[in-house]
All heavy atoms as a GROMACS GRO file, in nm:
protein
  614
    1MET      N    1  -2.399   4.066   1.308
    1MET     CA    2  -2.255   4.100   1.332
    1MET      C    3  -2.219   4.179   1.200
    1MET      O    4  -2.232   4.147   1.096
    1MET     CB    5  -2.177   3.964   1.338
    1MET     CG    6  -2.027   3.991   1.351
    1MET     SD    7  -1.960   3.829   1.386
    1MET     CE    8  -1.804   3.850   1.332
    2ILE      N    9  -2.152   4.299   1.240
    2ILE     CA   10  -2.117   4.386   1.134
    2ILE      C   11  -1.963   4.386   1.131
    2ILE      O   12  -1.911   4.410   1.236
    2ILE     CB   13  -2.162   4.533   1.167
    2ILE    CG1   14  -2.335   4.531   1.163
    2ILE    CG2   15  -2.115   4.625   1.055
    2ILE    CD1   16  -2.391   4.657   1.199
    3THR      N   17  -1.916   4.377   1.011
    3THR     CA   18  -1.768   4.373   0.997
    3THR      C   19  -1.732   4.485   0.910
    3THR      O   20  -1.778   4.509   0.794
    3THR     CB   21  -1.721   4.239   0.932
    3THR    OG1   22  -1.771   4.125   1.002
    3THR    CG2   23  -1.560   4.238   0.928
    4ALA      N   24  -1.640   4.567   0.958
    4ALA     CA   25  -1.584   4.678   0.878
    4ALA      C   26  -1.456   4.636   0.818
    4ALA      O   27  -1.361   4.592   0.897
    4ALA     CB   28  -1.568   4.800   0.965
    5ILE      N   29  -1.449   4.645   0.682
    5ILE     CA   30  -1.322   4.600   0.622
    5ILE      C   31  -1.240   4.730   0.596
    5ILE      O   32  -1.280   4.823   0.522
    5ILE     CB   33  -1.352   4.531   0.484
    5ILE    CG1   34  -1.440   4.403   0.517
    5ILE    CG2   35  -1.232   4.496   0.415
    5ILE    CD1   36  -1.480   4.329   0.389
    6THR      N   37  -1.127   4.733   0.642
    6THR     CA   38  -1.036   4.834   0.635
    6THR      C   39  -0.928   4.791   0.537
    6THR      O   40  -0.936   4.678   0.487
    6THR     CB   41  -0.963   4.881   0.765
    6THR    OG1   42  -0.892   4.760   0.808
    6THR    CG2   43  -1.058   4.924   0.871
    7GLY      N   44  -0.835   4.882   0.497
    7GLY     CA   45  -0.732   4.847   0.401
    7GLY      C   46  -0.654   4.725   0.438
    7GLY      O   47  -0.617   4.640   0.356
    8THR      N   48  -0.600   4.736   0.554
    8THR     CA   49  -0.512   4.608   0.605
    8THR      C   50  -0.592   4.486   0.604
    8THR      O   51  -0.543   4.375   0.568
    8THR     CB   52  -0.464   4.659   0.741
    8THR    OG1   53  -0.409   4.774   0.750
    8THR    CG2   54  -0.361   4.542   0.789
    9THR      N   55  -0.714   4.491   0.660
    9THR     CA   56  -0.804   4.362   0.670
    9THR      C   57  -0.819   4.310   0.535
    9THR      O   58  -0.826   4.184   0.505
    9THR     CB   59  -0.926   4.398   0.751
    9THR    OG1   60  -0.897   4.457   0.874
    9THR    CG2   61  -1.002   4.272   0.776
   10LYS      N   62  -0.848   4.404   0.450
   10LYS     CA   63  -0.880   4.359   0.305
   10LYS      C   64  -0.753   4.288   0.240
   10LYS      O   65  -0.773   4.188   0.171
   10LYS     CB   66  -0.927   4.484   0.218
   10LYS     CG   67  -0.973   4.441   0.090
   10LYS     CD   68  -1.025   4.563   0.012
   10LYS     CE   69  -1.084   4.524  -0.118
   10LYS     NZ   70  -1.138   4.639  -0.200
   11ILE      N   71  -0.644   4.343   0.262
   11ILE     CA   72  -0.517   4.277   0.211
   11ILE      C   73  -0.494   4.147   0.273
   11ILE      O   74  -0.460   4.036   0.216
   11ILE     CB   75  -0.397   4.373   0.243
   11ILE    CG1   76  -0.402   4.494   0.147
   11ILE    CG2   77  -0.269   4.294   0.215
   11ILE    CD1   78  -0.302   4.595   0.178
   12LEU      N   79  -0.519   4.131   0.413
   12LEU     CA   80  -0.511   4.003   0.482
   12LEU      C   81  -0.613   3.902   0.429
   12LEU      O   82  -0.576   3.774   0.401
   12LEU     CB   83  -0.519   4.019   0.628
   12LEU     CG   84  -0.402   4.097   0.699
   12LEU    CD1   85  -0.438   4.111   0.842
   12LEU    CD2   86  -0.276   4.006   0.682
   13MET      N   87  -0.732   3.942   0.395
   13MET     CA   88  -0.831   3.848   0.338
   13MET      C   89  -0.795   3.799   0.198
   13MET      O   90  -0.813   3.693   0.159
   13MET     CB   91  -0.972   3.915   0.334
   13MET     CG   92  -1.022   3.942   0.484
   13MET     SD   93  -1.177   4.018   0.478
   13MET     CE   94  -1.281   3.891   0.412
   14MET      N   95  -0.729   3.895   0.128
   14MET     CA   96  -0.688   3.858  -0.011
   14MET      C   97  -0.574   3.753   0.002
   14MET      O   98  -0.562   3.670  -0.085
   14MET     CB   99  -0.645   3.978  -0.089
   14MET     CG  100  -0.771   4.074  -0.130
   14MET     SD  101  -0.721   4.229  -0.211
   14MET     CE  102  -0.631   4.161  -0.353
   15GLN      N  103  -0.477   3.767   0.090
   15GLN     CA  104  -0.369   3.694   0.100
   15GLN      C  105  -0.425   3.551   0.160
   15GLN      O  106  -0.362   3.449   0.106
   15GLN     CB  107  -0.266   3.741   0.208
   15GLN     CG  108  -0.187   3.866   0.158
   15GLN     CD  109  -0.099   3.923   0.258
   15GLN    OE1  110  -0.104   3.884   0.376
   15GLN    NE2  111  -0.007   4.005   0.212
   16LYS      N  112  -0.513   3.544   0.238
   16LYS     CA  113  -0.573   3.419   0.278
   16LYS      C  114  -0.640   3.349   0.169
   16LYS      O  115  -0.632   3.230   0.151
   16LYS     CB  116  -0.668   3.434   0.392
   16LYS     CG  117  -0.614   3.466   0.528
   16LYS     CD  118  -0.713   3.486   0.635
   16LYS     CE  119  -0.669   3.516   0.766
   16LYS     NZ  120  -0.766   3.529   0.867
   17SER      N  121  -0.708   3.430   0.090
   17SER     CA  122  -0.767   3.371  -0.019
   17SER      C  123  -0.670   3.303  -0.120
   17SER      O  124  -0.687   3.201  -0.178
   17SER     CB  125  -0.851   3.469  -0.097
   17SER     OG  126  -0.917   3.418  -0.224
   18ASN      N  127  -0.562   3.387  -0.152
   18ASN     CA  128  -0.453   3.339  -0.244
   18ASN      C  129  -0.390   3.207  -0.182
   18ASN      O  130  -0.357   3.118  -0.250
   18ASN     CB  131  -0.338   3.448  -0.266
   18ASN     CG  132  -0.405   3.553  -0.355
   18ASN    OD1  133  -0.494   3.550  -0.422
   18ASN    ND2  134  -0.338   3.665  -0.345
   19VAL      N  135  -0.365   3.217  -0.059
   19VAL     CA  136  -0.302   3.092   0.020
   19VAL      C  137  -0.398   2.968  -0.002
   19VAL      O  138  -0.352   2.857  -0.037
   19VAL     CB  139  -0.270   3.111   0.150
   19VAL    CG1  140  -0.229   2.990   0.225
   19VAL    CG2  141  -0.164   3.220   0.170
   20ARG      N  142  -0.532   3.001   0.028
   20ARG     CA  143  -0.619   2.885   0.001
   20ARG      C  144  -0.630   2.836  -0.135
   20ARG      O  145  -0.628   2.709  -0.162
   20ARG     CB  146  -0.765   2.928   0.042
   20ARG     CG  147  -0.767   2.940   0.197
   20ARG     CD  148  -0.916   2.989   0.227
   20ARG     NE  149  -0.927   2.998   0.376
   20ARG     CZ  150  -1.028   3.049   0.435
   20ARG    NH1  151  -1.130   3.100   0.368
   20ARG    NH2  152  -1.027   3.061   0.569
   21GLN      N  153  -0.615   2.922  -0.238
   21GLN     CA  154  -0.620   2.882  -0.378
   21GLN      C  155  -0.489   2.796  -0.414
   21GLN      O  156  -0.501   2.714  -0.474
   21GLN     CB  157  -0.636   3.000  -0.474
   21GLN     CG  158  -0.780   3.062  -0.461
   21GLN     CD  159  -0.780   3.197  -0.542
   21GLN    OE1  160  -0.682   3.246  -0.588
   21GLN    NE2  161  -0.908   3.242  -0.557
   22GLU      N  162  -0.382   2.852  -0.362
   22GLU     CA  163  -0.258   2.777  -0.390
   22GLU      C  164  -0.256   2.636  -0.321
   22GLU      O  165  -0.204   2.548  -0.381
   22GLU     CB  166  -0.138   2.851  -0.350
   22GLU     CG  167  -0.114   2.980  -0.434
   22GLU     CD  168  -0.002   3.071  -0.368
   22GLU    OE1  169   0.062   3.031  -0.278
   22GLU    OE2  170   0.005   3.197  -0.408
   23ALA      N  171  -0.299   2.635  -0.206
   23ALA     CA  172  -0.313   2.506  -0.132
   23ALA      C  173  -0.404   2.407  -0.199
   23ALA      O  174  -0.378   2.296  -0.212
   23ALA     CB  175  -0.350   2.522   0.017
   24GLN      N  176  -0.515   2.457  -0.248
   24GLN     CA  177  -0.610   2.373  -0.315
   24GLN      C  178  -0.547   2.323  -0.446
   24GLN      O  179  -0.564   2.209  -0.483
   24GLN     CB  180  -0.737   2.468  -0.351
   24GLN     CG  181  -0.847   2.377  -0.421
   24GLN     CD  182  -0.911   2.266  -0.341
   24GLN    OE1  183  -0.907   2.282  -0.215
   24GLN    NE2  184  -0.958   2.159  -0.391
   25ALA      N  185  -0.482   2.413  -0.520
   25ALA     CA  186  -0.412   2.374  -0.658
   25ALA      C  187  -0.315   2.269  -0.622
   25ALA      O  188  -0.301   2.170  -0.696
   25ALA     CB  189  -0.356   2.484  -0.716
   26GLN      N  190  -0.236   2.269  -0.515
   26GLN     CA  191  -0.121   2.192  -0.481
   26GLN      C  192  -0.186   2.062  -0.436
   26GLN      O  193  -0.136   1.943  -0.468
   26GLN     CB  194  -0.030   2.252  -0.362
   26GLN     CG  195   0.080   2.167  -0.332
   26GLN     CD  196   0.169   2.230  -0.219
   26GLN    OE1  197   0.119   2.320  -0.164
   26GLN    NE2  198   0.285   2.171  -0.198
   27ALA      N  199  -0.289   2.059  -0.360
   27ALA     CA  200  -0.362   1.934  -0.313
   27ALA      C  201  -0.417   1.868  -0.436
   27ALA      O  202  -0.400   1.734  -0.440
   27ALA     CB  203  -0.466   1.972  -0.210
   28GLU      N  204  -0.471   1.919  -0.534
   28GLU     CA  205  -0.515   1.865  -0.657
   28GLU      C  206  -0.424   1.800  -0.732
   28GLU      O  207  -0.423   1.686  -0.786
   28GLU     CB  208  -0.607   1.967  -0.733
   28GLU     CG  209  -0.743   2.007  -0.666
   28GLU     CD  210  -0.817   2.106  -0.738
   28GLU    OE1  211  -0.761   2.149  -0.841
   28GLU    OE2  212  -0.921   2.149  -0.694
   29LYS      N  213  -0.309   1.864  -0.756
   29LYS     CA  214  -0.189   1.817  -0.818
   29LYS      C  215  -0.130   1.693  -0.755
   29LYS      O  216  -0.104   1.604  -0.818
   29LYS     CB  217  -0.088   1.931  -0.841
   29LYS     CG  218   0.040   1.879  -0.907
   29LYS     CD  219   0.136   1.983  -0.930
   29LYS     CE  220   0.263   1.943  -1.006
   29LYS     NZ  221   0.375   2.046  -1.013
   30ALA      N  222  -0.115   1.695  -0.614
   30ALA     CA  223  -0.066   1.589  -0.548
   30ALA      C  224  -0.160   1.465  -0.556
   30ALA      O  225  -0.121   1.345  -0.569
   30ALA     CB  226  -0.051   1.627  -0.397
   31TYR      N  227  -0.288   1.492  -0.546
   31TYR     CA  228  -0.390   1.372  -0.558
   31TYR      C  229  -0.379   1.321  -0.697
   31TYR      O  230  -0.379   1.187  -0.710
   31TYR     CB  231  -0.537   1.433  -0.537
   31TYR     CG  232  -0.645   1.332  -0.563
   31TYR    CD1  233  -0.658   1.241  -0.467
   31TYR    CD2  234  -0.717   1.334  -0.665
   31TYR    CE1  235  -0.758   1.129  -0.470
   31TYR    CE2  236  -0.806   1.242  -0.688
   31TYR     CZ  237  -0.836   1.150  -0.586
   31TYR     OH  238  -0.929   1.041  -0.599
   32ASP      N  239  -0.366   1.414  -0.804
   32ASP     CA  240  -0.362   1.349  -0.939
   32ASP      C  241  -0.232   1.257  -0.949
   32ASP      O  242  -0.234   1.153  -1.031
   32ASP     CB  243  -0.356   1.464  -1.037
   32ASP     CG  244  -0.491   1.527  -1.059
   32ASP    OD1  245  -0.588   1.467  -1.014
   32ASP    OD2  246  -0.491   1.645  -1.098
   33LEU      N  247  -0.122   1.310  -0.902
   33LEU     CA  248   0.013   1.235  -0.905
   33LEU      C  249  -0.008   1.107  -0.828
   33LEU      O  250   0.048   1.005  -0.867
   33LEU     CB  251   0.118   1.309  -0.857
   33LEU     CG  252   0.170   1.416  -0.948
   33LEU    CD1  253   0.281   1.503  -0.882
   33LEU    CD2  254   0.225   1.362  -1.075
   34PHE      N  255  -0.077   1.106  -0.709
   34PHE     CA  256  -0.097   0.984  -0.636
   34PHE      C  257  -0.169   0.883  -0.711
   34PHE      O  258  -0.137   0.759  -0.714
   34PHE     CB  259  -0.168   1.017  -0.498
   34PHE     CG  260  -0.209   0.907  -0.426
   34PHE    CD1  261  -0.113   0.830  -0.351
   34PHE    CD2  262  -0.333   0.854  -0.424
   34PHE    CE1  263  -0.156   0.716  -0.272
   34PHE    CE2  264  -0.376   0.746  -0.345
   34PHE     CZ  265  -0.285   0.675  -0.272
   35ILE      N  266  -0.279   0.926  -0.780
   35ILE     CA  267  -0.361   0.840  -0.849
   35ILE      C  268  -0.279   0.772  -0.965
   35ILE      O  269  -0.284   0.648  -0.999
   35ILE     CB  270  -0.486   0.905  -0.908
   35ILE    CG1  271  -0.587   0.946  -0.787
   35ILE    CG2  272  -0.558   0.808  -1.012
   35ILE    CD1  273  -0.635   0.825  -0.711
   36LEU      N  274  -0.198   0.857  -1.035
   36LEU     CA  275  -0.123   0.818  -1.143
   36LEU      C  276  -0.022   0.710  -1.108
   36LEU      O  277  -0.016   0.590  -1.168
   36LEU     CB  278  -0.050   0.938  -1.212
   36LEU     CG  279   0.057   0.898  -1.326
   36LEU    CD1  280  -0.019   0.859  -1.448
   36LEU    CD2  281   0.135   1.020  -1.344
   37TRP      N  282   0.053   0.733  -0.997
   37TRP     CA  283   0.154   0.632  -0.957
   37TRP      C  284   0.091   0.517  -0.890
   37TRP      O  285   0.144   0.403  -0.901
   37TRP     CB  286   0.250   0.704  -0.861
   37TRP     CG  287   0.351   0.785  -0.936
   37TRP    CD1  288   0.359   0.909  -0.947
   37TRP    CD2  289   0.459   0.736  -1.010
   37TRP    NE1  290   0.457   0.967  -1.036
   37TRP    CE2  291   0.520   0.856  -1.069
   37TRP    CE3  292   0.502   0.612  -1.041
   37TRP    CZ2  293   0.626   0.841  -1.152
   37TRP    CZ3  294   0.625   0.600  -1.126
   37TRP    CH2  295   0.688   0.711  -1.181
   38SER      N  296  -0.026   0.523  -0.831
   38SER     CA  297  -0.096   0.404  -0.787
   38SER      C  298  -0.141   0.312  -0.904
   38SER      O  299  -0.122   0.190  -0.903
   38SER     CB  300  -0.228   0.446  -0.710
   38SER     OG  301  -0.184   0.521  -0.589
   39LYS      N  302  -0.186   0.377  -1.006
   39LYS     CA  303  -0.227   0.299  -1.128
   39LYS      C  304  -0.099   0.232  -1.182
   39LYS      O  305  -0.105   0.108  -1.225
   39LYS     CB  306  -0.287   0.378  -1.237
   39LYS     CG  307  -0.435   0.422  -1.189
   39LYS     CD  308  -0.490   0.507  -1.310
   39LYS     CE  309  -0.633   0.548  -1.275
   39LYS     NZ  310  -0.685   0.638  -1.385
   40ARG      N  311  -0.001   0.303  -1.201
   40ARG     CA  312   0.133   0.251  -1.255
   40ARG      C  313   0.175   0.137  -1.178
   40ARG      O  314   0.232   0.025  -1.235
   40ARG     CB  315   0.238   0.348  -1.272
   40ARG     CG  316   0.219   0.450  -1.380
   40ARG     CD  317   0.321   0.555  -1.401
   40ARG     NE  318   0.298   0.647  -1.497
   40ARG     CZ  319   0.368   0.752  -1.527
   40ARG    NH1  320   0.480   0.778  -1.443
   40ARG    NH2  321   0.341   0.836  -1.623
   41THR      N  322   0.171   0.142  -1.041
   41THR     CA  323   0.223   0.040  -0.957
   41THR      C  324   0.138  -0.086  -0.975
   41THR      O  325   0.192  -0.199  -0.978
   41THR     CB  326   0.227   0.089  -0.808
   41THR    OG1  327   0.298   0.213  -0.802
   41THR    CG2  328   0.268  -0.018  -0.708
   42VAL      N  329   0.004  -0.068  -0.984
   42VAL     CA  330  -0.084  -0.181  -0.987
   42VAL      C  331  -0.060  -0.248  -1.126
   42VAL      O  332  -0.055  -0.369  -1.124
   42VAL     CB  333  -0.231  -0.149  -0.976
   42VAL    CG1  334  -0.327  -0.250  -1.019
   42VAL    CG2  335  -0.258  -0.103  -0.823
   43TYR      N  336  -0.044  -0.173  -1.227
   43TYR     CA  337  -0.009  -0.236  -1.366
   43TYR      C  338   0.113  -0.314  -1.356
   43TYR      O  339   0.127  -0.424  -1.414
   43TYR     CB  340  -0.006  -0.130  -1.464
   43TYR     CG  341  -0.143  -0.055  -1.497
   43TYR    CD1  342  -0.144   0.078  -1.533
   43TYR    CD2  343  -0.262  -0.119  -1.474
   43TYR    CE1  344  -0.257   0.144  -1.558
   43TYR    CE2  345  -0.378  -0.046  -1.499
   43TYR     CZ  346  -0.381   0.071  -1.536
   43TYR     OH  347  -0.491   0.134  -1.558
   44ILE      N  348   0.220  -0.263  -1.297
   44ILE     CA  349   0.351  -0.334  -1.279
   44ILE      C  350   0.332  -0.463  -1.206
   44ILE      O  351   0.388  -0.565  -1.239
   44ILE     CB  352   0.467  -0.240  -1.226
   44ILE    CG1  353   0.495  -0.131  -1.321
   44ILE    CG2  354   0.584  -0.319  -1.189
   44ILE    CD1  355   0.589  -0.024  -1.271
   45ILE      N  356   0.259  -0.449  -1.092
   45ILE     CA  357   0.240  -0.574  -1.010
   45ILE      C  358   0.172  -0.684  -1.087
   45ILE      O  359   0.199  -0.798  -1.096
   45ILE     CB  360   0.164  -0.536  -0.886
   45ILE    CG1  361   0.260  -0.456  -0.789
   45ILE    CG2  362   0.115  -0.665  -0.813
   45ILE    CD1  363   0.192  -0.396  -0.680
   46ILE      N  364   0.058  -0.650  -1.162
   46ILE     CA  365  -0.015  -0.739  -1.240
   46ILE      C  366   0.064  -0.804  -1.354
   46ILE      O  367   0.066  -0.919  -1.386
   46ILE     CB  368  -0.146  -0.666  -1.306
   46ILE    CG1  369  -0.247  -0.641  -1.182
   46ILE    CG2  370  -0.215  -0.762  -1.413
   46ILE    CD1  371  -0.356  -0.558  -1.232
   47ALA      N  372   0.152  -0.713  -1.422
   47ALA     CA  373   0.232  -0.755  -1.524
   47ALA      C  374   0.341  -0.874  -1.473
   47ALA      O  375   0.366  -0.968  -1.534
   47ALA     CB  376   0.311  -0.648  -1.594
   48THR      N  377   0.393  -0.840  -1.353
   48THR     CA  378   0.489  -0.928  -1.290
   48THR      C  379   0.431  -1.062  -1.250
   48THR      O  380   0.483  -1.165  -1.270
   48THR     CB  381   0.550  -0.850  -1.164
   48THR    OG1  382   0.604  -0.726  -1.204
   48THR    CG2  383   0.650  -0.942  -1.098
   49LEU      N  384   0.299  -1.061  -1.204
   49LEU     CA  385   0.236  -1.182  -1.162
   49LEU      C  386   0.209  -1.269  -1.288
   49LEU      O  387   0.219  -1.381  -1.280
   49LEU     CB  388   0.114  -1.144  -1.082
   49LEU     CG  389   0.129  -1.096  -0.944
   49LEU    CD1  390  -0.010  -1.061  -0.883
   49LEU    CD2  391   0.199  -1.213  -0.860
   50LEU      N  392   0.163  -1.199  -1.395
   50LEU     CA  393   0.141  -1.272  -1.518
   50LEU      C  394   0.271  -1.331  -1.574
   50LEU      O  395   0.262  -1.451  -1.628
   50LEU     CB  396   0.076  -1.164  -1.624
   50LEU     CG  397  -0.071  -1.122  -1.598
   50LEU    CD1  398  -0.115  -1.026  -1.697
   50LEU    CD2  399  -0.159  -1.250  -1.586
   51LEU      N  400   0.378  -1.263  -1.567
   51LEU     CA  401   0.498  -1.314  -1.613
   51LEU      C  402   0.546  -1.432  -1.530
   51LEU      O  403   0.585  -1.536  -1.587
   51LEU     CB  404   0.621  -1.201  -1.605
   51LEU     CG  405   0.753  -1.252  -1.653
   51LEU    CD1  406   0.756  -1.276  -1.793
   51LEU    CD2  407   0.844  -1.140  -1.615
   52LEU      N  408   0.526  -1.428  -1.396
   52LEU     CA  409   0.571  -1.536  -1.312
   52LEU      C  410   0.475  -1.644  -1.330
   52LEU      O  411   0.522  -1.768  -1.338
   52LEU     CB  412   0.569  -1.498  -1.166
   52LEU     CG  413   0.678  -1.406  -1.110
   52LEU    CD1  414   0.649  -1.356  -0.972
   52LEU    CD2  415   0.812  -1.466  -1.130
   53ALA      N  416   0.346  -1.629  -1.354
   53ALA     CA  417   0.254  -1.736  -1.385
   53ALA      C  418   0.288  -1.803  -1.508
   53ALA      O  419   0.272  -1.918  -1.526
   53ALA     CB  420   0.111  -1.684  -1.382
   54SER      N  421   0.335  -1.728  -1.612
   54SER     CA  422   0.350  -1.793  -1.744
   54SER      C  423   0.484  -1.879  -1.731
   54SER      O  424   0.506  -1.969  -1.808
   54SER     CB  425   0.381  -1.684  -1.847
   54SER     OG  426   0.501  -1.611  -1.821
   55CYS      N  427   0.568  -1.844  -1.635
   55CYS     CA  428   0.682  -1.940  -1.607
   55CYS      C  429   0.669  -2.038  -1.503
   55CYS      O  430   0.763  -2.085  -1.441
   55CYS     CB  431   0.813  -1.851  -1.579
   55CYS     SG  432   0.863  -1.727  -1.701
   56ASP      N  433   0.546  -2.055  -1.471
   56ASP     CA  434   0.503  -2.161  -1.368
   56ASP      C  435   0.570  -2.111  -1.222
   56ASP      O  436   0.608  -2.207  -1.140
   56ASP     CB  437   0.542  -2.291  -1.406
   56ASP     CG  438   0.463  -2.395  -1.326
   56ASP    OD1  439   0.361  -2.369  -1.273
   56ASP    OD2  440   0.503  -2.515  -1.334
   57PHE      N  441   0.595  -1.987  -1.199
   57PHE     CA  442   0.645  -1.930  -1.080
   57PHE      C  443   0.767  -1.989  -1.052
   57PHE      O  444   0.820  -2.016  -0.920
   57PHE     CB  445   0.555  -1.954  -0.954
   57PHE     CG  446   0.427  -1.877  -0.976
   57PHE    CD1  447   0.308  -1.936  -1.028
   57PHE    CD2  448   0.420  -1.744  -0.935
   57PHE    CE1  449   0.195  -1.861  -1.035
   57PHE    CE2  450   0.313  -1.669  -0.953
   57PHE     CZ  451   0.196  -1.721  -0.995
   58GLY      N  452   0.850  -2.045  -1.152
   58GLY     CA  453   0.988  -2.082  -1.134
   58GLY      C  454   1.003  -2.222  -1.091
   58GLY      O  455   1.109  -2.279  -1.051
   59ALA      N  456   0.892  -2.302  -1.082
   59ALA     CA  457   0.895  -2.443  -1.028
   59ALA      C  458   0.952  -2.524  -1.142
   59ALA      O  459   0.927  -2.525  -1.248
   59ALA     CB  460   0.750  -2.486  -0.997
   60ASP      N  461   1.045  -2.616  -1.091
   60ASP     CA  462   1.094  -2.717  -1.194
   60ASP      C  463   1.013  -2.838  -1.190
   60ASP      O  464   1.033  -2.935  -1.105
   60ASP     CB  465   1.239  -2.741  -1.144
   60ASP     CG  466   1.320  -2.830  -1.251
   60ASP    OD1  467   1.266  -2.849  -1.358
   60ASP    OD2  468   1.434  -2.874  -1.210
   61THR      N  469   0.928  -2.859  -1.282
   61THR     CA  470   0.836  -2.973  -1.286
   61THR      C  471   0.899  -3.080  -1.357
   61THR      O  472   0.836  -3.198  -1.348
   61THR     CB  473   0.707  -2.923  -1.336
   61THR    OG1  474   0.722  -2.875  -1.481
   61THR    CG2  475   0.637  -2.818  -1.272
   62GLU      N  476   1.006  -3.076  -1.444
   62GLU     CA  477   1.053  -3.186  -1.521
   62GLU      C  478   1.144  -3.271  -1.442
   62GLU      O  479   1.146  -3.383  -1.442
   62GLU     CB  480   1.120  -3.138  -1.641
   62GLU     CG  481   1.018  -3.057  -1.738
   62GLU     CD  482   1.093  -2.995  -1.852
   62GLU    OE1  483   1.207  -3.010  -1.873
   62GLU    OE2  484   1.025  -2.927  -1.928
   63THR      N  485   1.235  -3.211  -1.362
   63THR     CA  486   1.339  -3.288  -1.294
   63THR      C  487   1.350  -3.250  -1.138
   63THR      O  488   1.404  -3.333  -1.064
   63THR     CB  489   1.480  -3.257  -1.347
   63THR    OG1  490   1.507  -3.115  -1.349
   63THR    CG2  491   1.470  -3.296  -1.497
   64GLY      N  492   1.286  -3.145  -1.098
   64GLY     CA  493   1.326  -3.102  -0.961
   64GLY      C  494   1.260  -3.176  -0.855
   64GLY      O  495   1.333  -3.260  -0.793
   65SER      N  496   1.132  -3.156  -0.827
   65SER     CA  497   1.073  -3.211  -0.702
   65SER      C  498   0.967  -3.308  -0.733
   65SER      O  499   0.854  -3.290  -0.698
   65SER     CB  500   1.017  -3.088  -0.624
   65SER     OG  501   0.921  -3.032  -0.711
   66GLN      N  502   1.008  -3.413  -0.816
   66GLN     CA  503   0.907  -3.526  -0.833
   66GLN      C  504   0.919  -3.624  -0.720
   66GLN      O  505   1.028  -3.654  -0.658
   66GLN     CB  506   0.943  -3.588  -0.966
   66GLN     CG  507   0.925  -3.494  -1.086
   66GLN     CD  508   0.956  -3.549  -1.225
   66GLN    OE1  509   1.002  -3.664  -1.222
   66GLN    NE2  510   0.924  -3.487  -1.330
   67TYR      N  511   0.810  -3.686  -0.697
   67TYR     CA  512   0.800  -3.779  -0.594
   67TYR      C  513   0.857  -3.905  -0.625
   67TYR      O  514   0.824  -3.956  -0.738
   67TYR     CB  515   0.648  -3.805  -0.556
   67TYR     CG  516   0.622  -3.892  -0.436
   67TYR    CD1  517   0.654  -3.869  -0.312
   67TYR    CD2  518   0.573  -4.024  -0.470
   67TYR    CE1  519   0.628  -3.958  -0.205
   67TYR    CE2  520   0.561  -4.126  -0.367
   67TYR     CZ  521   0.591  -4.087  -0.245
   67TYR     OH  522   0.562  -4.182  -0.144
   68ASN      N  523   0.937  -3.963  -0.542
   68ASN     CA  524   0.988  -4.097  -0.556
   68ASN      C  525   0.952  -4.183  -0.438
   68ASN      O  526   1.004  -4.156  -0.315
   68ASN     CB  527   1.149  -4.080  -0.574
   68ASN     CG  528   1.208  -4.213  -0.601
   68ASN    OD1  529   1.143  -4.311  -0.617
   68ASN    ND2  530   1.345  -4.208  -0.613
   69GLY      N  531   0.868  -4.282  -0.458
   69GLY     CA  532   0.816  -4.363  -0.350
   69GLY      C  533   0.930  -4.455  -0.283
   69GLY      O  534   0.914  -4.481  -0.166
   70GLU      N  535   1.025  -4.488  -0.360
   70GLU     CA  536   1.124  -4.582  -0.307
   70GLU      C  537   1.214  -4.505  -0.200
   70GLU      O  538   1.252  -4.575  -0.110
   70GLU     CB  539   1.216  -4.626  -0.409
   70GLU     CG  540   1.154  -4.724  -0.504
   70GLU     CD  541   1.240  -4.769  -0.614
   70GLU    OE1  542   1.374  -4.760  -0.605
   70GLU    OE2  543   1.195  -4.831  -0.721
   71VAL      N  544   1.221  -4.379  -0.207
   71VAL     CA  545   1.307  -4.307  -0.101
   71VAL      C  546   1.235  -4.317   0.029
   71VAL      O  547   1.298  -4.333   0.133
   71VAL     CB  548   1.316  -4.166  -0.152
   71VAL    CG1  549   1.400  -4.084  -0.042
   71VAL    CG2  550   1.409  -4.160  -0.280
   72TYR      N  551   1.096  -4.321   0.035
   72TYR     CA  552   1.018  -4.305   0.149
   72TYR      C  553   0.970  -4.460   0.200
   72TYR      O  554   0.904  -4.450   0.298
   72TYR     CB  555   0.915  -4.209   0.143
   72TYR     CG  556   0.963  -4.062   0.110
   72TYR    CD1  557   0.954  -4.017  -0.009
   72TYR    CD2  558   1.041  -3.994   0.210
   72TYR    CE1  559   0.997  -3.892  -0.050
   72TYR    CE2  560   1.080  -3.871   0.178
   72TYR     CZ  561   1.059  -3.819   0.042
   72TYR     OH  562   1.113  -3.691   0.014
   73ALA      N  563   1.003  -4.548   0.122
   73ALA     CA  564   0.947  -4.677   0.153
   73ALA      C  565   1.024  -4.741   0.268
   73ALA      O  566   1.142  -4.725   0.296
   73ALA     CB  567   0.977  -4.785   0.036
   74PRO      N  568   0.934  -4.789   0.373
   74PRO     CA  569   1.005  -4.852   0.496
   74PRO      C  570   1.077  -4.967   0.476
   74PRO      O  571   1.040  -5.058   0.389
   74PRO     CB  572   0.870  -4.877   0.584
   74PRO     CG  573   0.761  -4.885   0.493
   74PRO     CD  574   0.800  -4.798   0.367
   75ARG      N  575   1.201  -4.977   0.522
   75ARG     CA  576   1.278  -5.094   0.500
   75ARG      C  577   1.324  -5.153   0.646
   75ARG      O  578   1.315  -5.089   0.748
   75ARG     CB  579   1.408  -5.059   0.436
   75ARG     CG  580   1.385  -5.045   0.291
   75ARG     CD  581   1.527  -5.008   0.230
   75ARG     NE  582   1.533  -4.852   0.217
   75ARG     CZ  583   1.642  -4.784   0.194
   75ARG    NH1  584   1.761  -4.853   0.191
   75ARG    NH2  585   1.641  -4.652   0.194
   76ASN      N  586   1.345  -5.285   0.650
   76ASN     CA  587   1.388  -5.347   0.782
   76ASN      C  588   1.278  -5.341   0.880
   76ASN      O  589   1.312  -5.336   0.992
   76ASN     CB  590   1.514  -5.302   0.818
   76ASN     CG  591   1.634  -5.322   0.726
   76ASN    OD1  592   1.639  -5.408   0.644
   76ASN    ND2  593   1.726  -5.220   0.725
   77ILE      N  594   1.154  -5.352   0.846
   77ILE     CA  595   1.058  -5.358   0.940
   77ILE      C  596   0.986  -5.499   0.942
   77ILE      O  597   0.941  -5.542   0.831
   77ILE     CB  598   0.939  -5.248   0.908
   77ILE    CG1  599   1.002  -5.117   0.918
   77ILE    CG2  600   0.828  -5.273   1.003
   77ILE    CD1  601   0.906  -5.000   0.882
   78GLY      N  602   0.987  -5.564   1.050
   78GLY     CA  603   0.924  -5.700   1.059
   78GLY      C  604   1.011  -5.801   0.995
   78GLY      O  605   0.946  -5.904   0.962
   79GLU      N  606   1.132  -5.792   0.961
   79GLU     CA  607   1.205  -5.905   0.902
   79GLU      C  608   1.266  -5.988   0.996
   79GLU      O  609   1.317  -5.972   1.091
   79GLU     CB  610   1.315  -5.845   0.807
   79GLU     CG  611   1.240  -5.792   0.672
   79GLU     CD  612   1.354  -5.740   0.583
   79GLU    OE1  613   1.462  -5.777   0.593
   79GLU    OE2  614   1.320  -5.658   0.494
   0.00000   0.00000   0.00000
């Protein structure tokens, strides 16, 4: 297959090449930003989980939900 490049075809090929280069550069920039924000998000999630774990996830272990057997003891059975 023989292709003859004329002036107009050469300009169109150069424009396609420029568009491809610009698209490639934009795709690489978007990928780099995606990786950057993904890492930041993971770091924030890990830091939040560590903070919550250090506070025992907000559970009140001193006074809140302690078991009291007398509350659940059966009464008036078999008397």
